[in-house]
C-alpha atoms as one frame of an Amber mdcrd trajectory, in Angstrom:
protein
 138.781  98.280 100.745 140.363  94.893 100.449 138.792  91.602 101.505 140.353
  91.712 104.974 139.056  95.209 105.675 135.573  94.157 104.517 135.469  91.625
 107.340 136.511  94.077 110.055 133.814  94.703 112.661 132.898  98.374 112.953
 134.080 100.147 116.087 131.576 101.942 118.311 132.826 105.255 116.897 132.378
 104.072 113.291 128.904 102.773 114.075 127.958 106.117 115.630 129.308 107.956
 112.580 127.465 105.624 110.194 124.077 105.781 111.917 124.209 109.252 113.440
 123.065 107.727 116.717 124.959 106.894 119.880 122.268 104.724 121.516 122.189
 101.064 120.472 118.419 100.906 119.977 118.532 103.856 117.566 121.530 102.388
 115.734 119.604  99.138 115.261 116.615 101.072 113.932 118.750 102.964 111.384
 120.536  99.801 110.257 117.269  97.889 109.834 115.598 100.772 107.980 118.496
 100.838 105.517 118.650  97.079 104.989 122.068  96.685 106.597 122.503  93.209
 108.064 123.651  93.123 111.678 123.496  90.937 114.713 122.731  92.053 118.235
 125.189  90.977 120.897 124.221  89.896 124.396 124.530  93.506 125.569 121.951
  94.693 123.031 124.484  96.380 120.736 124.551  95.899 116.959 127.594  94.256
 115.392 128.386  94.306 111.687 131.275  94.324 109.250 132.141  96.789 106.504
 131.000  94.134 104.026 127.468  94.470 105.376 127.630  98.258 105.081 128.871
  98.079 101.503 126.422  95.338 100.464 123.051  96.122 102.045 120.184  93.714
 101.571 117.735  94.596  98.847 114.855  92.957 100.683 112.011  95.313 101.530
 110.027  95.344 104.741 107.028  93.714 103.039 109.184  90.727 102.050 110.318
  90.262 105.652 106.844  89.466 106.957 104.174  87.076 105.736 101.134  88.442
 103.884  98.066  87.399 105.863  95.589  89.350 103.730  94.198  86.139 102.179
  93.122  84.992 105.636  90.993  88.123 106.105  88.555  86.805 103.477  87.763
  83.707 105.557
C-alpha cells in the first residue's frame, strides 16, 4: 500500500471483514483487544485508517490504566 492508501478510512464492509463482527460495539471490542487505534464517531461506530491496521499499538492493557496497588498498603 502506498501512503495515500494508508490514510484511507476503512469502509463498513472492510471493518466487518477485519473484525469478523457486524455490530459496532463488537468491532470496537476486537479493535481494542488487538491494539488497533480507532476513534468512535457520534453514531457509536469505530473509524480507522489502514495505517492503524498495519501499525497497531504495542501498548498492553496494563499500561493503559494506572497501578493503584501501592495505595492498598495504606
